[in-house]
C-alpha positions as CSV (number, residue, x, y, z in Angstrom):
1,X,-32.1,7.6,-12.8
2,X,-29.2,9.8,-11.7
3,X,-27.5,9.4,-8.3
4,X,-26.8,12.3,-5.9
5,X,-25.8,12.5,-2.2
6,X,-26.1,15.0,0.6
7,X,-24.1,14.9,3.8
8,X,-24.8,17.2,6.7
9,X,-23.6,17.4,10.3
10,X,-25.5,19.0,13.2
11,X,-22.4,20.9,14.3
12,X,-21.7,22.5,10.9
13,X,-24.1,25.3,10.2
14,X,-24.1,28.2,7.8
15,X,-26.1,30.4,10.1
16,X,-29.3,31.1,11.9
17,X,-32.2,32.0,9.6
18,X,-33.6,35.4,10.3
19,X,-37.5,35.5,10.1
20,X,-37.2,38.6,7.9
21,X,-35.8,36.3,5.1
22,X,-39.5,35.6,4.3
23,X,-40.5,39.1,3.3
24,X,-42.5,40.5,0.4
25,X,-43.2,43.9,-1.3
26,X,-46.2,46.2,-1.9
27,X,-45.7,49.1,-4.3
28,X,-48.2,51.6,-5.7
29,X,-47.9,49.9,-9.1
30,X,-50.8,48.5,-11.2
31,X,-53.3,46.6,-9.1
32,X,-51.0,45.7,-6.2
33,X,-52.7,48.1,-3.9
34,X,-56.0,49.2,-5.6
35,X,-57.9,46.0,-6.5
36,X,-55.2,43.9,-4.8
37,X,-54.9,44.3,-1.0
38,X,-57.3,47.3,-0.9
39,X,-60.7,47.3,-2.6
40,X,-63.5,49.1,-0.7
41,X,-66.8,47.7,-2.0
42,X,-65.5,44.2,-2.6
43,X,-67.8,41.6,-1.1
44,X,-65.0,40.5,1.2
45,X,-63.7,44.0,2.2
46,X,-63.7,45.0,5.8
47,X,-64.5,48.5,7.1
48,X,-61.0,49.6,6.1
49,X,-61.4,48.4,2.5
50,X,-59.0,45.4,3.0
51,X,-59.9,42.4,1.0
52,X,-60.3,39.5,3.4
53,X,-59.9,36.9,0.7
54,X,-56.5,38.3,-0.1
55,X,-55.5,38.6,3.6
56,X,-56.4,34.9,4.0
57,X,-54.0,33.9,1.2
58,X,-51.4,36.3,2.5
59,X,-51.5,34.6,5.9
60,X,-51.2,31.2,4.2
61,X,-48.2,32.5,2.1
62,X,-46.6,33.6,5.4
63,X,-44.5,36.7,4.6
64,X,-43.0,38.2,7.8
65,X,-42.0,41.7,6.7
66,X,-43.4,43.9,3.9
67,X,-41.6,46.6,2.0
68,X,-43.6,49.8,1.0
69,X,-44.3,52.0,-0.9
70,X,-41.7,51.2,-3.6
71,X,-39.9,50.5,-5.8
72,X,-39.6,53.0,-8.5
73,X,-42.7,54.7,-7.2
74,X,-41.0,55.9,-4.0
75,X,-38.4,58.1,-5.9
76,X,-41.2,60.6,-6.7
77,X,-43.5,60.0,-3.8
78,X,-44.4,62.8,-1.3
79,X,-45.4,60.8,1.8
80,X,-47.4,63.7,3.1
81,X,-49.9,63.1,0.2
82,X,-50.9,59.8,1.7
83,X,-51.9,60.9,5.2
84,X,-54.8,62.8,6.6
85,X,-58.4,62.7,5.5
86,X,-58.7,60.7,2.3
87,X,-61.1,63.1,0.7
88,X,-58.5,65.9,1.0
89,X,-55.5,64.1,-0.3
90,X,-54.1,65.3,-3.7
91,X,-54.3,63.2,-6.8
92,X,-50.9,63.0,-8.5
93,X,-49.4,61.9,-11.8
94,X,-46.9,59.1,-11.1
95,X,-43.9,59.3,-13.4
96,X,-42.6,55.8,-12.4
97,X,-45.4,53.9,-14.1
98,X,-47.3,56.7,-15.9
99,X,-50.4,56.3,-13.9
100,X,-52.6,58.5,-11.7
101,X,-52.2,58.0,-8.0
102,X,-55.3,58.9,-6.0
103,X,-53.5,58.5,-2.6
104,X,-56.5,57.0,-0.9
105,X,-54.2,54.4,0.5
106,X,-51.1,55.6,2.3
107,X,-48.8,55.3,5.3
108,X,-51.4,54.7,8.1
109,X,-53.6,52.4,6.0
110,X,-50.5,50.3,5.2
111,X,-49.5,50.0,8.8
112,X,-53.1,49.0,9.7
113,X,-53.0,46.4,6.9
114,X,-49.7,45.0,8.2
115,X,-51.3,44.7,11.7
116,X,-54.3,42.8,10.2
117,X,-51.9,40.5,8.4
118,X,-49.5,40.1,11.4
119,X,-46.6,41.4,9.3
120,X,-43.7,43.8,10.2
121,X,-43.8,46.9,8.0
122,X,-40.6,48.0,6.1
123,X,-40.6,51.5,4.8
124,X,-38.6,53.1,1.9
125,X,-37.9,56.8,1.9
126,X,-37.7,59.0,-1.2
127,X,-34.1,60.0,-1.9
128,X,-34.8,60.7,-5.6
129,X,-36.8,63.9,-5.8
130,X,-36.5,64.5,-2.0
131,X,-33.8,64.3,0.7
132,X,-33.0,63.6,4.3
133,X,-35.3,66.3,5.6
134,X,-38.5,64.6,4.2
135,X,-37.1,61.2,5.5
136,X,-36.5,62.4,9.0
137,X,-40.0,64.0,9.1
138,X,-41.5,60.7,8.1
139,X,-39.7,58.9,10.9
140,X,-41.0,61.6,13.3
141,X,-44.5,61.1,12.0
142,X,-44.4,57.3,12.3
143,X,-42.2,56.7,15.4
144,X,-42.2,59.7,17.8
145,X,-44.8,59.4,20.6
146,X,-46.1,62.9,20.8
147,X,-45.3,66.5,21.5
148,X,-43.8,67.5,18.1
149,X,-45.4,68.8,14.9
150,X,-45.3,65.6,12.9
151,X,-46.1,63.2,15.8
152,X,-49.0,65.3,16.8
153,X,-50.2,65.4,13.2
154,X,-50.3,61.6,13.2
155,X,-52.4,61.7,16.4
156,X,-54.7,64.3,14.8
157,X,-55.1,61.9,11.8
158,X,-56.4,59.2,14.2
159,X,-53.3,57.1,15.1
160,X,-52.5,57.9,18.7
161,X,-49.9,55.3,19.2
162,X,-46.6,55.5,17.2
163,X,-46.1,53.0,14.5
164,X,-42.6,52.0,15.7
165,X,-41.3,51.2,12.2
166,X,-37.9,49.6,12.6
167,X,-36.6,48.8,9.1
168,X,-36.0,51.7,6.7
169,X,-34.7,51.6,3.1
170,X,-32.7,54.6,2.0
171,X,-34.2,55.1,-1.5
172,X,-34.6,52.6,-4.3
173,X,-32.3,51.6,-7.2
174,X,-30.6,55.0,-7.2
175,X,-28.1,54.0,-9.8
176,X,-30.8,53.3,-12.4
177,X,-31.4,55.9,-15.2
178,X,-35.1,54.9,-15.1
179,X,-35.2,56.3,-11.6
180,X,-36.4,59.8,-10.9
181,X,-33.3,61.9,-10.1
182,X,-31.0,58.9,-10.1
183,X,-27.6,59.6,-8.8
184,X,-23.9,58.8,-9.0
185,X,-22.5,56.7,-6.2
186,X,-20.9,59.8,-4.7
187,X,-24.2,61.8,-4.8
188,X,-26.2,58.9,-3.4
189,X,-23.7,58.0,-0.8
190,X,-23.6,61.5,0.6
191,X,-27.4,61.9,0.7
192,X,-27.9,58.5,2.2
193,X,-25.4,59.2,4.9
194,X,-27.0,62.5,5.8
195,X,-30.5,61.0,5.7
196,X,-29.5,58.1,7.9
197,X,-27.9,60.4,10.4
198,X,-30.9,62.6,10.8
199,X,-33.4,59.6,10.8
200,X,-31.4,58.0,13.6
201,X,-31.3,61.2,15.6
202,X,-35.1,61.0,15.6
203,X,-35.2,57.3,16.5
204,X,-31.9,55.6,17.5
205,X,-33.5,52.2,17.4
206,X,-34.2,52.0,13.7
207,X,-32.3,49.8,11.2
208,X,-31.2,51.1,7.8
209,X,-30.4,49.7,4.4
210,X,-28.4,51.5,1.8
211,X,-29.1,50.9,-1.9
212,X,-26.8,48.5,-3.7
213,X,-26.7,48.2,-7.5
214,X,-30.0,47.8,-9.3
215,X,-28.7,44.5,-10.6
216,X,-25.6,42.4,-11.1
217,X,-25.7,43.3,-14.8
218,X,-25.3,47.1,-14.2
219,X,-22.1,48.7,-15.6
220,X,-21.5,50.3,-12.2
221,X,-22.0,47.1,-10.3
222,X,-19.2,46.5,-7.7
223,X,-17.8,50.0,-7.8
224,X,-21.2,51.4,-6.7
225,X,-21.4,49.2,-3.6
226,X,-17.8,50.0,-2.7
227,X,-18.3,53.8,-2.8
228,X,-21.8,53.8,-1.3
229,X,-20.5,51.8,1.7
230,X,-17.5,54.1,2.0
231,X,-20.0,56.9,2.8
232,X,-22.6,54.9,4.7
233,X,-20.7,52.0,6.4
234,X,-20.9,53.6,9.9
235,X,-24.6,54.5,9.5
236,X,-26.3,51.4,8.1
237,X,-26.8,47.8,8.9
238,X,-27.7,46.5,5.4
239,X,-27.0,46.9,1.7
240,X,-29.7,45.9,-0.7
241,X,-29.6,43.6,-3.7
242,X,-32.2,43.2,-6.5
243,X,-32.5,40.4,-9.1
244,X,-35.1,39.1,-11.5
245,X,-34.8,35.8,-13.4
246,X,-35.7,35.5,-17.0
247,X,-36.0,33.1,-19.9
248,X,-35.6,35.6,-22.7
249,X,-33.3,33.2,-24.5
250,X,-35.9,30.4,-24.4
251,X,-33.2,28.2,-22.9
252,X,-34.9,26.2,-20.1
253,X,-31.8,24.5,-18.7
254,X,-30.0,27.9,-18.4
255,X,-33.2,29.4,-16.9
256,X,-33.2,26.7,-14.3
257,X,-29.5,27.4,-13.6
258,X,-30.2,31.2,-13.0
259,X,-30.6,31.0,-9.2
260,X,-26.9,30.0,-9.1
261,X,-26.2,33.5,-10.4
262,X,-28.0,34.7,-7.2
263,X,-25.5,32.7,-5.1
264,X,-22.6,34.4,-7.0
265,X,-24.2,37.9,-6.5
266,X,-24.6,37.4,-2.8
267,X,-21.0,36.1,-2.4
268,X,-19.6,39.1,-4.4
269,X,-21.5,41.7,-2.4
270,X,-20.4,40.1,0.8
271,X,-16.8,40.3,-0.4
272,X,-17.2,44.0,-1.3
273,X,-18.8,44.9,2.0
274,X,-16.1,43.1,3.9
275,X,-13.4,44.8,1.9
276,X,-14.8,48.2,3.0
277,X,-14.7,46.8,6.6
278,X,-11.1,45.7,6.2
279,X,-10.0,49.1,5.0
280,X,-11.4,50.4,8.2
281,X,-9.9,47.6,10.3
282,X,-13.5,47.2,11.5
283,X,-15.1,44.1,12.9
284,X,-18.6,45.3,11.9
285,X,-20.3,43.2,9.2
286,X,-22.8,44.7,6.8
287,X,-25.7,42.3,6.3
288,X,-27.6,41.9,3.0
289,X,-31.2,42.8,2.3
290,X,-32.3,41.1,-0.9
291,X,-35.4,43.3,-1.0
292,X,-36.4,42.5,-4.6
293,X,-36.3,39.1,-6.2
294,X,-38.6,37.0,-8.5
295,X,-39.1,35.7,-11.9
296,X,-40.0,38.5,-14.3
297,X,-39.6,39.0,-18.0
298,X,-42.8,38.5,-20.0
299,X,-44.5,41.7,-18.9
300,X,-41.6,44.2,-18.9
301,X,-42.5,47.4,-20.7
302,X,-40.5,50.3,-21.9
303,X,-41.2,53.9,-20.8
304,X,-42.4,54.7,-24.3
305,X,-45.0,51.9,-24.0
306,X,-46.1,53.2,-20.6
307,X,-46.6,56.8,-22.0
308,X,-48.9,55.6,-24.7
309,X,-51.4,54.3,-22.2
310,X,-52.1,57.7,-20.7
311,X,-52.6,58.1,-17.0
312,X,-55.0,55.4,-15.8
313,X,-55.7,54.6,-12.1
314,X,-54.5,51.1,-11.1
315,X,-54.2,49.6,-14.6
316,X,-53.6,45.8,-15.0
317,X,-49.8,46.1,-15.7
318,X,-46.9,43.7,-15.0
319,X,-49.3,40.9,-14.3
320,X,-46.9,38.0,-15.0
321,X,-48.7,34.7,-15.3
322,X,-46.4,32.0,-13.7
323,X,-46.1,28.5,-15.0
324,X,-44.5,25.3,-13.6
325,X,-41.1,26.3,-15.1
326,X,-41.2,29.6,-13.2
327,X,-42.0,27.8,-9.9
328,X,-38.9,25.6,-10.3
329,X,-36.7,28.6,-10.8
330,X,-38.4,30.4,-8.0
331,X,-37.8,27.4,-5.7
332,X,-34.1,27.5,-6.7
333,X,-34.0,31.1,-5.5
334,X,-35.5,30.1,-2.2
335,X,-32.7,27.6,-1.7
336,X,-30.1,30.3,-2.5
337,X,-31.5,32.6,0.1
338,X,-31.6,29.8,2.8
339,X,-28.0,28.9,1.9
340,X,-26.8,32.4,2.7
341,X,-28.5,32.7,6.1
342,X,-25.3,34.0,7.6
343,X,-25.4,37.3,5.7
344,X,-28.8,37.6,4.0
345,X,-30.9,38.7,7.0
346,X,-33.8,40.2,5.1
347,X,-35.4,39.5,1.7
348,X,-38.6,40.6,-0.1
349,X,-40.3,38.7,-2.8
350,X,-41.4,41.3,-5.4
351,X,-44.3,41.7,-5.3
352,X,-47.3,40.5,-3.3
353,X,-50.5,40.7,-5.3
354,X,-51.2,40.9,-9.1
355,X,-48.0,42.7,-10.0
356,X,-45.3,39.9,-10.6
357,X,-47.0,38.2,-7.7
358,X,-47.8,34.9,-6.0
359,X,-51.4,36.0,-5.5
360,X,-53.7,37.1,-8.3
361,X,-57.1,38.7,-8.0
362,X,-60.0,39.8,-10.2
363,X,-61.2,43.3,-9.3
364,X,-64.6,42.6,-7.9
365,X,-64.0,38.9,-8.1
366,X,-62.0,36.1,-6.6
367,X,-58.3,35.7,-5.6
368,X,-56.1,32.6,-6.2
369,X,-52.6,31.3,-5.9
370,X,-50.0,31.3,-8.7
371,X,-47.5,28.5,-9.1
372,X,-44.8,30.4,-7.3
373,X,-47.0,30.7,-4.2
374,X,-46.2,27.2,-3.1
375,X,-42.4,27.2,-2.8
376,X,-42.5,30.5,-0.8
377,X,-45.2,29.3,1.5
378,X,-43.3,26.1,2.2
379,X,-40.0,28.0,2.8
380,X,-41.7,30.5,5.1
381,X,-43.4,27.8,7.1
382,X,-40.6,25.2,7.3
383,X,-37.4,27.2,6.7
384,X,-37.0,28.1,10.4
385,X,-33.9,27.3,12.4
386,X,-30.3,26.9,11.2
387,X,-29.2,26.3,7.6
388,X,-26.6,23.5,7.7
389,X,-23.5,23.4,5.6
390,X,-24.5,20.6,3.2
391,X,-22.0,18.8,1.0
392,X,-24.0,18.0,-2.2
393,X,-22.6,15.7,-4.8
394,X,-24.5,15.6,-8.1
395,X,-24.0,15.4,-11.8
396,X,-23.9,18.8,-13.4
397,X,-24.3,20.5,-16.8
398,X,-23.0,23.6,-18.5
399,X,-25.3,26.6,-18.9
400,X,-25.2,30.1,-20.4
401,X,-27.7,32.4,-18.7
402,X,-28.8,35.5,-20.7
403,X,-29.5,38.6,-18.7
404,X,-29.7,41.8,-20.8
405,X,-29.5,45.3,-19.5
406,X,-31.1,47.7,-22.1
407,X,-29.4,47.2,-25.5
408,X,-26.6,45.1,-24.0
409,X,-26.5,41.4,-24.6
410,X,-25.0,39.9,-21.4
411,X,-24.3,36.2,-21.0
412,X,-23.2,34.6,-17.8
413,X,-21.8,31.2,-18.3
414,X,-22.0,28.6,-15.5
415,X,-19.6,25.8,-16.1
416,X,-21.0,23.4,-13.5
417,X,-24.7,23.6,-12.7
418,X,-25.5,20.7,-10.5
419,X,-28.8,19.0,-11.4
420,X,-29.6,18.8,-7.7
421,X,-29.8,22.1,-5.8
422,X,-30.4,21.7,-2.1
423,X,-30.7,23.4,1.2
424,X,-31.0,21.6,4.6
425,X,-32.5,23.3,7.6
426,X,-32.2,22.0,11.2
427,X,-35.2,22.9,13.4
428,X,-35.1,23.4,17.2
429,X,-36.6,20.0,17.9
430,X,-33.8,17.9,16.4
431,X,-35.4,17.5,13.0
432,X,-34.5,18.4,9.5
433,X,-36.2,19.9,6.5
434,X,-34.8,19.3,3.0
435,X,-35.5,21.7,0.2
436,X,-34.6,19.9,-3.1
437,X,-34.7,21.0,-6.7
438,X,-34.2,18.5,-9.5
439,X,-33.2,20.5,-12.6
440,X,-32.9,17.5,-14.9
441,X,-35.7,17.7,-17.4
442,X,-35.5,14.1,-18.4
443,X,-34.3,12.0,-15.5
444,X,-35.2,11.5,-11.9
445,X,-32.5,11.7,-9.2
446,X,-32.1,9.2,-6.3
447,X,-30.7,11.2,-3.4
448,X,-29.0,9.5,-0.5
449,X,-28.8,11.6,2.7
450,X,-26.2,11.2,5.4
451,X,-27.4,13.2,8.4
452,X,-24.7,12.9,11.0
453,X,-25.4,13.3,14.7
454,X,-29.1,13.4,14.1
455,X,-30.0,9.9,15.4
456,X,-32.8,7.9,13.9
457,X,-34.9,10.4,12.0
458,X,-38.5,9.6,11.0
459,X,-40.4,10.9,8.0
460,X,-43.0,13.5,9.0
461,X,-44.1,14.7,5.6
462,X,-42.9,14.9,2.0
463,X,-44.3,16.9,-0.9
464,X,-43.4,17.5,-4.5
465,X,-44.4,20.3,-6.9
466,X,-44.3,19.2,-10.5
467,X,-46.4,18.8,-13.6
468,X,-46.1,16.8,-16.8
469,X,-46.7,20.1,-18.6
470,X,-44.1,22.6,-17.6
471,X,-46.2,25.4,-19.1
472,X,-49.1,24.6,-16.8
473,X,-50.6,27.6,-14.9
474,X,-53.2,28.3,-12.3
475,X,-56.2,30.4,-13.3
476,X,-59.4,31.8,-11.8
477,X,-61.3,28.8,-13.2
478,X,-58.6,26.2,-12.4
479,X,-56.9,27.7,-9.3
480,X,-55.2,24.4,-8.2
481,X,-54.0,23.1,-11.5
482,X,-50.5,23.3,-10.1
483,X,-50.2,22.4,-6.4
484,X,-48.0,20.3,-4.1
485,X,-48.8,16.6,-3.9
486,X,-47.4,13.8,-1.6
487,X,-43.9,12.6,-2.5
488,X,-44.2,8.9,-1.9
489,X,-40.7,7.6,-2.6
490,X,-38.9,8.4,0.6
491,X,-37.2,5.4,2.4
492,X,-35.6,5.4,5.8
493,X,-33.8,2.2,6.8
494,X,-31.0,1.8,9.3
495,X,-30.5,5.5,9.5
496,X,-30.1,5.8,5.8
497,X,-32.4,8.2,4.0
498,X,-33.1,7.7,0.3
499,X,-35.4,10.0,-1.7
500,X,-36.4,9.5,-5.4
501,X,-37.1,12.8,-7.1
502,X,-39.0,13.1,-10.3
503,X,-37.6,15.1,-13.3
504,X,-38.1,18.8,-13.1
505,X,-39.5,18.9,-9.6
506,X,-39.4,21.0,-6.4
507,X,-39.5,18.9,-3.2
508,X,-39.8,19.5,0.5
509,X,-39.1,16.7,3.0
510,X,-39.7,17.0,6.7
511,X,-37.8,14.6,9.0
512,X,-38.4,14.5,12.8
513,X,-36.4,13.1,15.7
């Protein structure tokens, strides 16, 4: 068994964890909306068509903010199509996913669903095929009380009180050639600045996020962030980041190391944002919104493949089936987000239901949890408080993560990947929560924890997520094949905490004062 150690001190914190770190994402893509959160006629559906079995799992998952309506979908979306009487809404061809969009679910339905789930809505505006005028009209429709054309139209549609949407994304992945009317950094920076200006004139209380690069492997990465923030620095609070982890190379050790690339990505974007501030001699700090992140690679499809399928309504696409390996990588990403609580103030797991999601459904049938459901639910429930600056000492290994972009073969070597990846959260009652990932596929790790200034801590609960079969999945017929179980080997003696982690395991330990 390997040895590792963690030292933390109550007085040395990375930062306060923002509740918005535990967000997720709903896009008009595949069966995320239709057959996912919304299915009139389902035996559990309420009068609004919201599936109650899905809502029950969403409440258990615990997302705090929900991004909508895209994603690639938003770059061609006319928001006016999704309001008013459902029977009068136009049916459109969606060029993002080559499907037919009936528009029976839209802005007001989404806000009502968020209320039912006790989740804050996050809206994205179309800066692809549209501009700041449509964006400011949407803000007026959603947030202005009454007495104007768009606010009175909302009231006419049956929503008297304003929705009071606070968090707005200025487009989506606008540097991506797959995006409808994608733009150069200069083009996007200009339109984002003008849109943000007008949107805030309508409602000065809103918070805005500019689009960062679509990924760290984009050719424009770095220069894009720099120029976009040159235009928008004085008008936004956030810049966005997106990343998806893959195992295209069939190299499990490197796959398990991939969340460390997320750490590098965050640190680099922080450095770029702060360099823009430095050129301005500004004390303002741009925060990060990691509004798309997940494991996703098996169900990626080219545009040519999408075209062949015609124009179906809510087809079963991008329905990634997650196994135990994926849950371990996912847990590593949770740790990365917690460990950057000082600058990552919002994040959205992409997506929520069916489409690369922690929750799966059968249209007309049941709903169940995927393997990645568990780390997120534990992080959302227990990752509240302050992330401490932990000193982790662990054996490490070399990895070479493969992350292609189109026809490019891109490898990102990581010289030292620690077998133990850890985050330590101090709660407001003097206790600690340890999130621990053992990336060693063969050996367990004995972890000794030195928690300074915390007194005599007691074990409250300890769980591990692991399986002898790393390809194990949860299914409709076996929905709890992979689930957390009690972690029994936690010892506390004389203030010394020792935890024995099994190979290839995700672990959560709660310690109380």
